[in-house]
C-alpha positions in Angstrom: 10.1 3.1 -23.9 7.1 0.9 -24.6 4.3 1.2 -22.0 2.9 -2.1 -20.8 -0.6 -2.8 -22.1 -3.4 -4.1 -19.9 -4.9 -7.5 -20.8 -8.3 -9.1 -20.3 -6.8 -12.3 -18.9 -5.5 -12.2 -15.3 -1.8 -12.4 -15.1 0.2 -14.6 -12.7 1.2 -12.3 -9.8 4.7 -13.8 -9.7 5.3 -13.0 -13.4 3.8 -9.5 -13.1 6.0 -8.8 -10.1 9.1 -9.6 -12.1 8.0 -7.4 -14.9 7.3 -4.5 -12.5 10.8 -4.9 -11.0 12.3 -4.0 -14.3 10.1 -0.9 -14.8 11.9 2.4 -15.5 9.0 4.6 -16.6 9.5 7.1 -13.9 13.0 7.7 -15.2 12.6 7.3 -19.0 9.0 8.5 -19.5 8.1 10.4 -16.3 5.0 12.4 -15.5 7.0 15.6 -14.8 10.5 15.5 -13.3 12.1 12.1 -13.4 12.7 10.0 -10.3 15.8 11.4 -8.6 17.4 8.0 -7.9 17.6 4.7 -9.8 14.3 2.8 -9.9 14.1 0.0 -7.4 10.5 -1.3 -7.2 9.7 -2.8 -3.8 6.4 -4.8 -3.7 5.1 -8.3 -2.8 2.5 -9.9 -5.1 0.8 -13.2 -4.3 -1.6 -15.7 -5.9 -2.8 -16.9 -2.4 -2.6 -14.0 0.0 -6.0 -12.7 1.1 -4.7 -9.4 2.5 -3.2 -6.5 0.6 -1.3 -3.8 2.5 -1.8 -0.8 0.2 0.7 1.7 1.5 2.2 5.0 0.2 5.7 4.2 -1.1 8.9 2.5 0.1 11.1 4.5 2.5 14.8 4.9 2.2 15.5 1.7 4.3 13.1 -0.3 2.2 14.8 1.0 -0.9 18.3 0.0 0.3 17.2 -3.4 1.7 14.6 -4.4 -0.8 12.3 -5.3 2.1 9.1 -3.3 2.6 8.4 -1.9 6.1 11.8 -2.9 7.3 11.8 0.0 9.8 10.1 1.2 13.0 6.9 1.9 11.0 6.8 -1.8 10.1 7.2 -2.8 13.7 4.2 -0.6 14.6 2.2 -1.9 11.6 2.8 -5.5 12.6 1.7 -4.6 16.2 -1.5 -3.0 14.8 -2.2 -6.2 12.8 -1.4 -8.5 15.6 1.2 -10.6 13.6 4.9 -11.1 13.7 7.5 -10.9 10.9 7.1 -14.5 10.0 3.5 -14.0 8.9 4.0 -10.4 7.6 6.7 -11.5 5.2 5.0 -14.7 4.2 4.2 -14.1 0.5 1.5 -16.8 0.7 -0.4 -14.8 3.2 0.3 -11.1 2.8 0.7 -9.0 -0.3 2.2 -5.5 -0.2 1.3 -3.1 -2.9 2.4 0.6 -2.3 0.9 3.3 -4.5 4.4 4.1 -5.6 6.7 1.1 -6.0 10.0 3.1 -5.7 11.4 5.3 -2.9 10.4 8.8 -4.3 13.2 10.8 -2.6 13.0 13.5 -0.1 11.3 16.9 -0.1 12.9 20.2 1.1 11.9 19.5 4.7 13.4 16.0 4.8 10.1 14.1 4.4 9.4 11.6 1.7 8.0 12.9 -1.6 4.6 11.7 -2.7 4.4 8.3 -4.5 5.1 8.5 -8.2 1.9 8.8 -10.3 3.4 6.6 -13.0 2.9 3.5 -10.9 -0.8 3.9 -10.3 -1.5 4.9 -13.9 0.6 2.0 -15.4 0.4 -0.9 -13.0 -2.2 -0.8 -10.2 -5.3 -2.0 -12.2 -3.2 -4.9 -13.6 -1.9 -5.7 -10.1 -5.3 -5.9 -8.5 -6.7 -7.9 -11.4 -4.0 -10.4 -11.0 -5.0 -11.0 -7.4 -8.8 -11.7 -7.4 -8.6 -13.8 -4.2 -7.9 -10.7 -2.0 -10.5 -10.3 0.7 -9.2 -7.2 2.6 -7.2 -4.2 1.6 -5.5 -2.1 4.3 -5.5 1.3 2.7 -2.6 3.2 4.5 -2.6 6.9 3.9 -4.6 9.2 1.7 -3.1 8.2 -1.7 -4.1 4.5 -1.2 -7.6 5.5 0.2 -8.3 7.7 -2.8 -7.4 4.8 -5.2 -9.1 1.9 -3.4 -12.3 3.6 -2.0 -14.9 4.7 -4.6 -15.9 8.4 -4.3 -13.3 9.3 -1.8 -11.6 12.0 -3.8 -12.3 14.9 -1.5 -12.4 13.6 2.1 -9.4 14.0 4.4 -7.5 11.1 5.9 -9.1 11.7 9.3 -12.6 11.8 7.8 -12.0 8.6 5.9 -10.5 6.7 8.8 -13.2 7.9 11.2 -15.8 6.5 8.8 -14.0 3.1 8.7 -17.2 1.1 9.5 -19.1 2.5 6.6 -16.1 2.1 4.3 -15.8 -1.6 5.3 -19.5 -2.2 4.8 -19.6 -0.4 1.4 -16.6 -2.3 0.0 -13.9 -0.9 -2.2 -13.0 -1.0 -5.9 -11.5 -4.5 -5.6 -12.2 -5.8 -2.1 -13.4 -4.5 1.3 -11.1 -1.7 2.5 -10.0 -0.8 6.0 -8.6 2.8 5.9 -5.7 3.6 8.2 -3.1 6.3 9.0 0.5 5.6 8.2 2.3 3.9 11.2 5.1 6.4 11.1 6.3 8.2 14.2 5.3 11.4 12.4 1.7 10.4 13.2 2.1 10.1 17.0 0.3 13.3 17.6 -2.6 12.2 15.3 -2.9 9.0 17.2 -3.0 10.8 20.6 -5.7 13.1 19.2 -7.8 10.2 18.0 -7.9 7.5 20.7 -10.8 5.8 19.0 -8.4 4.4 16.5 -6.7 2.2 19.0 -9.8 1.5 21.0 -12.2 0.7 18.2 -10.5 0.2 14.8 -7.5 -1.8 15.9 -9.5 -4.6 17.5 -11.4 -5.0 14.3 -8.2 -5.0 12.3 -6.6 -7.7 14.5 -9.7 -9.8 14.3 -10.0 -9.7 10.5 -6.3 -10.3 10.0 -6.3 -13.3 12.3 -9.2 -14.8 10.3 -7.5 -14.3 6.9 -3.9 -15.4 7.7 
């Protein structure tokens, strides 16, 4: 399989999205074991959206429906952002770029496997170059934070999210970054242990989202 080559000229997000949807690198030229299911990239690219949701990878429901965050995690994320489905799924206003574009399958404990490394290595620089209009990146989870935040290779998720003010002020690799935990129910205990997230970070998130959509 031929690997896509990067170009100096920004690509049209809509064209690039179609190219990515046909990607089979994780099956035909994988980094390690191949993807255990058929590739089904789930992402939303946009030439006008000013917000990118940089999440981890699509879940099982997103894989089956083709719609990202089409689950209780999406309900919570939209509540955090202060928007409804009509804005969240408006491609002109919100882009969704998970670190792995396909559902990675389950681990031995029933949790999702990490996002496939092939996606980041092959596509993410091109994706972000194709959307220079982005003004805010919501980096959800450690994988997204380590890609979008310069020099964040050793800090934990909690350390990164707790330092959200400095992260925002410093800027990210492509645009200002607001680091966040995943909105999954699995993080309920984390949210209870860190009430400052709801009290301090979420109002800032809602304010910035309202200004950009």
